[in-house]
PAZAPA-4460 file (N, C-alpha, C; in steps of 0.05 Angstrom, whole numbers, plus 32768, in hexadecimal, padded with zeros to 4 digits):
% residues 264
    n_x    n_y    n_z   ca_x   ca_y   ca_z    c_x    c_y    c_z   seq   type   mol
   82C7   89B9   8B1F   82BB   89C2   8B38   82CF   89D3   8B46     1      M     A
   82C7   89ED   8B4D   82DB   8A00   8B57   82DE   89FD   8B75     2      N     A
   82CC   89F1   8B82   82D0   89EC   8B9E   82C6   89CF   8BA4     3      Q     A
   82D7   89BE   8BA8   82D0   89A2   8BAF   82D3   899C   8BCB     4      R     A
   82BC   8994   8BD8   82BE   898C   8BF3   82BE   8970   8BF5     5      T     A
   82D4   8964   8C00   82D7   8946   8C03   82D2   8941   8C1F     6      A     A
   82C3   892B   8C25   82BD   8923   8C40   82CE   890C   8C47     7      L     A
   82D9   8910   8C60   82E6   88FA   8C6C   82DA   88F5   8C88     8      F     A
   82CD   88DD   8C89   82C0   88D9   8CA3   82D1   88C1   8CB2     9      T     A
   82DD   88C9   8CC5   82EE   88B3   8CD3   82D9   88A2   8CE1    10      A     A
   82D2   8890   8CD7   82BE   887F   8CE0   82D0   8867   8CE9    11      L     A
   829B   8827   8C81   82AA   881F   8C74   82A5   8823   8C65    12      V     A
   82B8   877C   8BE4   82C1   8777   8BD6   82C2   875B   8BD5    13      V     A
   82AD   875C   8BCC   82B1   873F   8BC7   82CF   873B   8BC5    14      A     A
   82DE   874C   8BBE   82FC   874C   8BBA   8309   875E   8BD0    15      L     A
   831A   8753   8BE0   8327   8765   8BF3   8344   8760   8BF0    16      S     A
   8355   8777   8BFB   8370   8774   8BFB   8379   876A   8C15    17      A     A
   838A   8757   8C15   8396   874D   8C2E   83B2   874F   8C30    18      T     A
   83BE   8758   8C47   83DB   8759   8C4A   83DF   874C   8C65    19      V     A
   83F3   873B   8C62   83FA   872D   8C7A   8419   872F   8C81    20      A     A
   8420   8731   8C9A   843B   8732   8CA3   843F   8723   8CBD    21      S     A
   844F   870D   8CBD   844E   86FA   8CD2   8431   86F1   8CD7    22      A     A
   8428   86F5   8CF0   840C   86EE   8CF5   83FA   8704   8CF6    23      A     A
   83FF   8719   8CE7   83EF   8732   8CE5   83E2   8734   8CCA    24      T     A
   83C8   8739   8CC9   83B9   873E   8CB0   83AC   8757   8CB0    25      T     A
   83A8   8764   8C99   839A   877E   8C95   8388   8779   8C7D    26      M     A
   836E   877C   8C80   835A   8777   8C6B   834C   8794   8C67    27      D     A
   8349   879C   8C4E   833C   87B6   8C47   8326   87AF   8C35    28      V     A
   830E   87BB   8C3A   82F6   87B8   8C29   82E8   87D4   8C25    29      Y     A
   82D8   87D4   8C11   82CA   87EE   8C0A   82AB   87E6   8C0A    30      V     A
   829D   87F6   8C18   8280   87F4   8C18   8272   8811   8C16    31      S     A
   825C   8811   8C09   824C   882A   8C08   823D   882C   8C24    32      L     A
   823F   8846   8C2E   8231   8849   8C49   8228   8865   8C4C    33      G     A
   821D   886A   8C64   8211   8885   8C6A   8223   8899   8C73    34      P     A
   821E   88B2   8C74   822F   88C8   8C7F   822E   88C2   8C9C    35      H     A
   8242   88CC   8CAA   8248   88C7   8CC5   8233   88D4   8CD8    36      S     A
   8225   88EA   8CCD   8210   88F8   8CDF   81F6   88E8   8CDD    37      T     A
   81F4   88D5   8CCE   81DC   88C8   8CC9   81D5   88B7   8CE1    38      S     A
   81BA   88B3   8CE7   81B4   88A3   8CFF   81B7   8885   8CF8    39      D     A
   81BC   887F   8CDD   81C2   8864   8CD7   81DF   885C   8CD8    40      S     A
   81EE   886F   8CDD   820D   8868   8CDC   8216   8856   8CF0    41      F     A
   820D   8859   8D0B   8217   8845   8D20   8211   882A   8D17    42      D     A
   81F9   8825   8D0D   81F0   8809   8D07   8203   87FF   8CEF    43      Q     A
   8206   8812   8CDC   8217   880B   8CC2   8232   8802   8CCD    44      F     A
   823E   8812   8CE1   8259   880E   8CEA   8259   87F3   8CFA    45      G     A
   8244   87EE   8D08   8247   87D5   8D1A   8243   87BB   8D04    46      E     A
   8235   87C0   8CF0   8233   87AB   8CD9   824D   87A8   8CCD    47      N     A
   825B   87BE   8CCA   8276   87BE   8CBE   828B   87AD   8CCF    48      A     A
   8289   87B1   8CE9   829A   87A3   8CFC   8293   8786   8CFA    49      V     A
   8279   877F   8CFB   8273   8763   8CFB   827D   8755   8CE0    50      T     A
   8279   8764   8CC9   8282   875B   8CAF   82A0   8757   8CAE    51      G     A
   82AC   8769   8CB9   82CC   8767   8CB9   82D3   874F   8CCC    52      L     A
   82C7   874B   8CE2   82CE   8735   8CF3   82C7   871A   8CE4    53      Q     A
   82B9   871A   8CD0   82AF   8700   8CC2   82BC   8702   8CA8    54      N     A
   82D3   870C   8CA4   82E0   8709   8C8A   82D4   8719   8C73    55      G     A
   82C7   8731   8C78   82BB   8740   8C63   82A0   8737   8C5B    56      G     A
   8292   872B   8C6A   8279   8720   8C64   8262   8739   8C65    57      T     A
   8253   873C   8C50   823D   874F   8C4E   822D   874C   8C69    58      A     A
   8226   8761   8C76   8217   8761   8C91   8202   8778   8C91    59      T     A
   81EC   876F   8C9B   81D4   8781   8C9E   81BD   877B   8C89    60      G     A
   81AC   878C   8C87   8194   8787   8C76   8198   8796   8C5A    61      T     A
   8199   8786   8C45   819A   8794   8C2A   8184   87A7   8C27    62      P     A
   818D   87BA   8C16   8176   87D1   8C11   8171   87E5   8C27    63      G     A
   8185   87E6   8C3A   8184   87FA   8C50   819F   8807   8C51    64      T     A
   81A1   8821   8C5E   81BA   882F   8C60   81CE   8821   8C72    65      P     A
   81C5   880F   8C84   81D5   8804   8C96   81E5   87EB   8C8C    66      E     A
   81DF   87E3   8C73   81E9   87CB   8C68   8207   87CF   8C61    67      Y     A
   8217   87BF   8C6C   8233   87BC   8C63   8237   87A9   8C50    68      W     A
   8241   87B1   8C38   8245   879C   8C24   825C   87A4   8C12    69      N     A
   8272   8794   8C13   828A   879C   8C04   8285   879D   8BE5    70      P     A
   8290   87B3   8BD8   828C   87B6   8BBA   82A7   87BB   8BAF    71      V     A
   82A8   87B9   8B94   82C1   87C1   8B86   82BD   87D6   8B74    72      T     A
   82A5   87E0   8B70   82A0   87F5   8B5D   828A   880B   8B67    73      E     A
   828C   8823   8B61   8275   8836   8B69   8271   8847   8B50    74      V     A
   825B   8856   8B50   8257   886C   8B3C   825B   8886   8B4B    75      T     A
   8259   889B   8B39   825B   88B7   8B44   8244   88BF   8B56    76      T     A
   822E   88B2   8B53   8218   88B8   8B63   8219   88AD   8B81    77      R     A
   822C   889C   8B82   8232   888C   8B9D   8248   8897   8BAC    78      Q     A
   824E   88B0   8BA6   8264   88BE   8BB7   825D   88DA   8BBA    79      Q     A
   8243   88E0   8BBF   823A   88FC   8BC3   822D   88FF   8BDE    80      V     A
   8236   8913   8BED   8228   8919   8C07   8219   8935   8C03    81      R     A
   8203   8937   8C13   81F1   894C   8C10   81F3   8962   8C26    82      S     A
   81FD   895A   8C3D   8202   896A   8C52   81EA   8972   8C62    83      G     A
   81DB   8985   8C5B   81C4   898F   8C6B   81A7   8987   8C60    84      D     A
   81A7   8977   8C4E   818E   896C   8C44   8190   894D   8C3B    85      F     A
   817A   893F   8C3D   817C   8923   8C3A   8180   891B   8C1D    86      N     A
   818F   8906   8C1A   8195   88F8   8C00   81A0   88DE   8C02    87      S     A
   819E   88CF   8BEB   81AC   88B7   8BEC   81B2   88AF   8BCE    88      W     A
   81C9   88A8   8BCA   81D2   88A2   8BAD   81CB   88BC   8B9B    89      K     A
   81CF   88D5   8BA5   81CD   88ED   8B96   81AF   88F2   8B91    90      A     A
   819D   88E7   8B9D   8181   88EB   8B9A   8176   88FA   8BB3    91      E     A
   816B   8912   8BAE   8160   8923   8BC5   8148   8917   8BD0    92      A     A
   8142   891A   8BE8   8129   8910   8BF6   8122   88F5   8BED    93      S     A
   8134   88E0   8BF1   812F   88C6   8BEA   8118   88B9   8BFA    94      P     A
   8110   88A2   8BEE   80F8   8892   8BFD   8108   8886   8C13    95      D     A
   80F7   887C   8C27   80FF   886A   8C40   810A   8851   8C33    96      A     A
   811E   8845   8C3F   812A   884A   8C58   8140   885D   8C57    97      P     A
   8144   886C   8C40   815C   8880   8C3B   8155   889B   8C42    98      F     A
   813C   88A2   8C4A   8131   88BD   8C4E   813F   88CE   8C61    99      D     A
   814E   88C2   8C73   815B   88D1   8C89   8179   88D3   8C85   100      N     A
   8183   88CC   8C6D   819F   88CC   8C66   81AA   88E6   8C5A   101      E     A
   81C4   88EB   8C5B   81D1   8902   8C52   81E5   88FC   8C3E   102      Y     A
   81E2   88E8   8C2D   81F7   88E2   8C19   81FD   88C5   8C1A   103      G     A
   820D   88BD   8C04   8215   88A2   8C04   8235   88A2   8BFF   104      T     A
   8244   8892   8C0D   8261   8897   8C0C   826C   8879   8C0B   105      L     A
   8283   8877   8BFA   8291   885E   8BFB   82A4   8861   8C15   106      P     A
   82A4   884A   8C26   82B3   8849   8C3E   82C9   8834   8C3D   107      R     A
   82E0   8839   8C44   82F4   8825   8C45   82F7   8819   8C62   108      W     A
   82F0   8801   8C65   82F1   87F4   8C7F   8309   87E2   8C80   109      S     A
   8314   87DE   8C99   832C   87D0   8C9D   832B   87BE   8CB5   110      V     A
   8336   87A6   8CB2   833A   8795   8CCA   8357   878D   8CCC   111      A     A
   8360   878F   8CE4   837B   8788   8CEA   837C   8774   8CFF   112      I     A
   8388   875D   8CFC   838D   874A   8D10   83AA   8742   8D10   113      E     A
   83B5   8743   8D2B   83D1   8740   8D2E   83D7   8732   8D49   114      S     A
   83EF   8725   8D48   83FB   871A   8D62   840F   872D   8D6C   115      D     A
   8410   8745   8D63   8421   875A   8D6E   840F   8772   8D76   116      V     A
   8416   877F   8D8C   8406   8796   8D95   8408   87AD   8D83   117      D     A
   83F4   87BC   8D7F   83F3   87D5   8D71   83DF   87E7   8D7D   118      F     A
   83DD   8801   8D74   83CB   8814   8D7F   83BC   8820   8D68   119      R     A
   83A1   8822   8D6E   8390   882F   8D5B   839A   884A   8D52   120      M     A
   83A3   8859   8D63   83AE   8874   8D5F   83C1   8874   8D48   121      W     A
   83D0   8860   8D44   83E3   885F   8D30   83DA   8856   8D15   122      D     A
   83C0   8854   8D10   83B3   884D   8CF7   83B4   8865   8CE4   123      L     A
   83C0   8865   8CCE   83BD   887E   8CBB   83AF   8874   8CA1   124      E     A
   83A2   8888   8C94   8394   8882   8C7B   8399   8898   8C67   125      W     A
   8396   8891   8C4C   839B   88A3   8C37   838D   8899   8C1C   126      G     A
   8388   88AC   8C0A   837A   88A6   8BF1   8385   88B0   8BD8   127      F     A
   8381   88A3   8BC4   838C   88AC   8BA8   8376   88A3   8B94   128      S     A
   8375   88B3   8B7F   8362   88AD   8B69   836F   88B2   8B4F   129      S     A
   8363   88A3   8B3C   836D   88A4   8B20   835C   88B4   8B0D   130      S     A
   834A   88C4   8B1A   8339   88D2   8B06   8349   88EB   8AFD   131      D     A
   833C   88FC   8AE9   834A   890D   8ADB   8357   8924   8AEE   132      F     A
   8347   892C   8B01   8353   8942   8B13   8360   8936   8B2C   133      N     A
   8362   891C   8B30   836F   890F   8B47   8361   8918   8B60   134      G     A
   8345   8916   8B61   8337   891D   8B7A   8340   890A   8B8F   135      N     A
   8340   8911   8BA7   8346   8900   8BBF   8364   88FB   8BC3   136      Y     A
   8377   8905   8BAE   8390   88FC   8BB1   83A0   8909   8BCA   137      D     A
   8395   891F   8BD5   83A3   892B   8BEA   8397   8925   8C07   138      S     A
   8382   8913   8C05   8374   890A   8C1E   8385   88F5   8C30   139      L     A
   8389   88FD   8C47   8397   88E9   8C5B   8392   88F4   8C76   140      S     A
   8398   88E1   8C89   8395   88E6   8CA4   839C   88CE   8CB5   141      G     A
   8393   88CF   8CCE   8397   88B8   8CE1   8383   88B8   8CF6   142      S     A
   8383   88A3   8D07   836F   88A1   8D1B   837D   88AB   8D35   143      L     A
   8392   88B9   8D35   83A0   88C2   8D4E   838C   88D4   8D5E   144      D     A
   8386   88CE   8D76   8377   88DC   8D8A   8359   88D0   8D8B   145      G     A
   8353   88BF   8D78   8337   88B4   8D78   8334   88A0   8D8E   146      D     A
   8319   889C   8D96   8313   8888   8DAA   8305   8871   8D9B   147      N     A
   8303   885A   8DA8   82F5   8843   8D9E   82D6   8847   8D9F   148      F     A
   82C9   883D   8D8C   82AD   883D   8D8B   82A0   8823   8D80   149      T     A
   8287   8821   8D7F   827C   8808   8D74   8282   8803   8D58   150      S     A
   828A   8817   8D48   8293   8812   8D2D   82B1   8815   8D29   151      W     A
   82C0   8817   8D3F   82DD   8818   8D3F   82E4   8808   8D59   152      L     A
   82EA   87EF   8D55   82EA   87DA   8D69   8306   87D0   8D6E   153      V     A
   8312   87CF   8D85   832E   87C4   8D8A   832A   87AD   8D9E   154      G     A
   833A   879A   8D9C   833C   8783   8DAF   835A   877D   8DB5   155      I     A
   835D   877C   8DCF   837A   8778   8DD8   8382   875C   8DDB   156      N     A
   839A   8755   8DE3   83A5   873A   8DE5   8394   872A   8DFA   157      A     A
   8389   8737   8E0D   837A   8727   8E21   835C   8725   8E16   158      D     A
   8356   872E   8E00   833A   872A   8DF7   8326   8740   8DFE   159      G     A
   8331   8755   8E0E   8322   876B   8E17   831A   877C   8DFD   160      D     A
   82FF   8784   8DFC   82F4   8792   8DE6   82F0   87AF   8DEB   161      V     A
   82FD   87C0   8DDA   82FA   87DC   8DDD   82E7   87E6   8DC8   162      F     A
   82CE   87F2   8DCF   82BB   87FC   8DBC   82A6   880E   8DC6   163      D     A
   82B1   881B   8DDE   829F   882D   8DEC   82AC   8847   8DF7   164      D     A
   82BD   8853   8DE7   82CA   886B   8DED   82E4   8869   8DFC   165      G     A
   82F0   8850   8DFB   830B   884D   8E08   8320   885B   8DF4   166      E     A
   8334   8864   8E01   834C   8871   8DF2   8356   885F   8DDB   167      S     A
   835D   886A   8DC5   8368   885B   8DAF   8387   8857   8DB3   168      G     A
   8391   8860   8DCC   83AC   885D   8DD3   83B1   8840   8DE0   169      D     A
   839A   8832   8DE3   839C   8816   8DEF   83AC   8804   8DD9   170      E     A
   83BB   87F2   8DE5   83C9   87DD   8DD4   83B4   87C7   8DCC   171      F     A
   83B2   87BF   8DB4   839E   87AC   8DAC   83AB   879A   8D98   172      I     A
   839E   8784   8D93   83A6   876E   8D7F   8393   876D   8D67   173      R     A
   837A   8778   8D6A   8369   8777   8D53   835A   8793   8D52   174      K     A
   8354   879C   8D3B   8347   87B4   8D33   8333   87B0   8D1E   175      L     A
   831C   87BB   8D22   8307   87B7   8D0D   82FA   87D5   8D0B   176      Y     A
   82FE   87E0   8CF2   82F6   87FB   8CF0   82E4   87FF   8CD8   177      Y     A
   82CC   8809   8CDC   82BA   880E   8CC5   82C4   8821   8CB0   178      A     A
   82D5   8832   8CB7   82E6   883E   8CA3   82E1   885B   8C9A   179      G     A
   82F3   8865   8C8B   82F3   8880   8C81   82E0   8881   8C67   180      V     A
   82D1   8896   8C65   82BD   8897   8C4D   82C7   88B3   8C3F   181      G     A
   82C6   88B3   8C26   82CB   88CB   8C17   82B3   88D1   8C04   182      I     A
   82AD   88EA   8BFF   8299   88F2   8BEC   829A   8910   8BE5   183      G     A
   828A   891B   8BD5   828A   8935   8BCD   826F   8942   8BD1   184      T     A
   8271   895A   8BD9   8259   896B   8BDE   8254   897F   8BC8   185      S     A
   823B   8989   8BC5   8237   899F   8BB2   8249   89B6   8BB8   186      P     A
   8251   89C5   8BA5   8260   89DC   8BA6   824E   89F2   8BB5   187      D     A
   825A   8A01   8BC7   824B   8A14   8BD6   8242   8A2B   8BC7   188      T     A
   824C   8A2F   8BAE   8245   8A46   8B9C   822E   8A3E   8B8B   189      S     A
   8228   8A25   8B89   8210   8A1E   8B78   81F7   8A25   8B83   190      W     A
   81E1   8A29   8B71   81C7   8A2E   8B7A   81B2   8A19   8B6D   191      T     A
   819C   8A17   8B77   8189   8A03   8B6A   817B   89F5   8B82   192      G     A
   8169   89E3   8B77   815B   89D1   8B8A   816F   89BD   8B96   193      T     A
   8168   89AF   8BAB   817B   899A   8BB6   8183   8986   8BA0   194      N     A
   816F   897E   8B8F   8175   896A   8B79   8187   8977   8B65   195      Q     A
   8185   8990   8B5F   8194   899C   8B4D   81B2   899C   8B57   196      E     A
   81B3   89A4   8B6F   81D1   89A4   8B7B   81DE   898A   8B7A   197      L     A
   81CE   8974   8B81   81DA   895A   8B81   81E1   8952   8B63   198      L     A
   81D1   895B   8B4F   81D6   8952   8B35   81EE   8963   8B2B   199      N     A
   81F1   897A   8B32   820A   898A   8B29   8224   897C   8B35   200      Q     A
   821F   8972   8B4D   8238   8964   8B5A   823E   894A   8B49   201      T     A
   8229   893B   8B41   822E   8923   8B33   8239   8929   8B18   202      V     A
   8230   8940   8B0B   823A   8947   8AEF   8258   8950   8AF2   203      E     A
   825D   895E   8B08   827B   8965   8B09   828D   894D   8B10   204      A     A
   8283   893A   8B20   8293   8921   8B23   8295   8912   8B09   205      L     A
   8280   8910   8AFA   8281   8902   8ADF   8295   890F   8ACE   206      N     A
   8296   892A   8ACE   82A7   8939   8ABC   82C7   8933   8AC4   207      A     A
   82CA   892D   8ADD   82E6   8929   8AE6   82F1   890D   8AE0   208      D     A
   82DF   88FB   8AD9   82E7   88DF   8AD6   82F8   88DB   8ABD   209      L     A
   830C   88C9   8ABF   831B   88C3   8AA5   8314   88A5   8AA1   210      G     A
   8324   8899   8A90   8321   887D   8A89   8329   886D   8AA1   211      E     A
   831B   8858   8AA9   8321   8847   8ABE   8328   8854   8AD7   212      N     A
   8316   8866   8AE0   8319   8875   8AFA   8316   8865   8B11   213      S     A
   8328   8867   8B24   8328   8859   8B3D   8330   886A   8B55   214      T     A
   8326   8861   8B6C   832D   886F   8B84   833A   8858   8B97   215      I     A
   8351   885E   8BA3   8360   884B   8BB4   8363   8857   8BCE   216      T     A
   835C   8848   8BE3   835E   884D   8BFF   8373   883C   8C0C   217      G     A
   8386   8849   8C1A   839A   8839   8C28   839C   883D   8C46   218      E     A
   83A0   8827   8C55   83A6   882A   8C72   83C1   8822   8C78   219      Y     A
   83CE   882F   8C8B   83E9   8827   8C95   83E7   8827   8CB3   220      V     A
   83EC   8810   8CBD   83EE   880B   8CDC   8409   8803   8CE4   221      Q     A
   8412   8814   8CF8   842D   8810   8D03   842A   87FE   8D1B   222      T     A
   8437   87E8   8D1B   8435   87D2   8D30   8449   87DA   8D47   223      L     A
   8446   87CE   8D5E   8458   87D3   8D73   8477   87CA   8D6A   224      D     A
   848B   87DC   8D6F   84A2   87D6   8D64   84A9   87E5   8D4A   225      G     A
   8495   87F4   8D3F   8498   8805   8D2B   8495   87F7   8D0D   226      G     A
   848C   87E0   8D0D   8488   87D3   8CF1   846D   87DD   8CE8   227      F     A
   8471   87E8   8CCC   8458   87F2   8CC1   844A   87DB   8CAF   228      P     A
   8431   87DA   8CB0   8420   87C8   8CA1   840C   87D8   8C91   229      L     A
   840C   87D4   8C77   83FD   87E5   8C63   83EB   87D3   8C51   230      A     A
   83D3   87DD   8C49   83C1   87CF   8C35   83B0   87E2   8C29   231      N     A
   83A5   87DC   8C12   8394   87EE   8C02   837B   87DF   8BF9   232      T     A
   8367   87ED   8BEF   8351   87E4   8BE1   8349   87F9   8BCC   233      A     A
   8342   87EF   8BB4   833E   8800   8B9E   8323   87FB   8B91   234      T     A
   8315   8810   8B8B   82F9   880D   8B7E   82FA   881C   8B63   235      I     A
   82EB   8812   8B51   82E9   8820   8B36   82CF   8833   8B39   236      S     A
   82D3   8849   8B2A   82BC   885F   8B29   82B1   8862   8B0F   237      V     A
   8299   8860   8B0A   828C   8866   8AF1   8278   887C   8AF1   238      S     A
   8273   8889   8ADB   8262   88A0   8ADA   8243   8898   8ADB   239      A     A
   8234   88A6   8AEA   8215   88A1   8AEA   8206   88BA   8AE4   240      A     A
   81F1   88B6   8AD6   81DF   88CD   8AD1   81D2   88DA   8AE9   241      P     A
   81D0   88F5   8AE9   81C3   88FF   8B00   81A6   88F7   8B02   242      P     A
   819B   88FB   8B19   817F   88F3   8B1F   816B   8909   8B10   243      V     A
   8159   8900   8B00   8146   8913   8AF4   8135   8921   8B07   244      P     A
   8131   8939   8B03   811E   894B   8B14   8103   893E   8B0F   245      E     A
   80EE   8944   8B23   80D2   893C   8B1E   80C4   8942   8B06   246      P     A
   80CA   895B   8AFB   80BE   8965   8AE5   80C9   8954   8ACA   247      A     A
   80E3   894E   8ACD   80EE   893D   8AB7   80E2   8920   8AB7   248      T     A
   80DE   8918   8ACF   80D1   88FC   8AD1   80B6   88FA   8AC4   249      L     A
   80A8   890F   8ACA   808C   8913   8ABF   808E   8911   8AA0   250      T     A
   809F   8921   8A93   80A2   8921   8A78   80AB   8906   8A6C   251      L     A
   80BB   88FA   8A79   80C5   88DD   8A73   80AE   88CB   8A73   252      I     A
   809D   88CE   8A85   8086   88BC   8A8A   8072   88C1   8A73   253      G     A
   806E   88D9   8A6B   805D   88E1   8A55   8068   88D6   8A3B   254      L     A
   8082   88DA   8A39   808E   88CF   8A1F   808A   88B1   8A1C   255      G     A
   808F   88A2   8A32   808B   8886   8A31   806F   887E   8A2B   256      S     A
   805C   888E   8A34   803E   8889   8A32   8038   888B   8A13   257      A     A
   8044   88A0   8A06   8040   88A5   89EB   804D   888F   89DB   258      V     A
   8065   8886   89E0   8073   886F   89D2   8062   8857   89D6   259      L     A
   8058   884F   89EE   804A   8836   89F1   8031   8839   89DE   260      L     A
   8023   884F   89DE   8009   8851   89CF   800E   884D   89B1   261      S     A
   8026   8857   89A9   802D   8855   898B   8032   8836   8985   262      R     A
   803A   8829   8997   8042   880C   8992   802C   87F9   8994   263      R     A
   8016   8801   899D   7FFE   87EF   89A1   7FF1   87EB   8986   264      R     A
***
């Protein structure tokens, strides 16, 4: 792929990584979720916060884009964003309730609970991948300058909750963050139908995969006093076939009918 657009949305396992220092813990989970411009994102993020506060428990309604559900593996169709047209899991114009989505992204959610003050602005993140081309290896950033929201919630030592536009410069003891999401968009030089563009993206991702491909997301939180706390979560990535175009589906259906008639 000659122009790879990676999405970072500062926004989130049955297996999670947990790091503890003194009375401080950091848990990181990965869940498939919607693009941040989706109408469903706020509810997804609120479900993520609730799930994080309950030890990584799946939260929301299964089979909806708002469902927060920790996973340990994804396919290449589950890391594609479409931008200006609707899609879900690399399928253009999906059926409800995914018909207003703009892609599917793995999101790294994090929960930090401490008996030491810290600031949300000091939370940093970064990614690495083991696929052939090392996609996502240079992705990093921080929450410096961000405000608290319903999917980025802080709680201070007095129990005050920050979730409605308060400055991330506040000292807090707990942080629940729906997380950074990453994904790939169709190359701007490609042409074709929306589905063809998504299929080309999936095929390019499939071509980049090596054996045992993984993506690792890391968070680093600096506590008051300068002590850094870090943790990661890793997911495996497998190749998935592109979504067949409608004409192809028709041919597949005809072939199945012929096969069934021959077996009668």
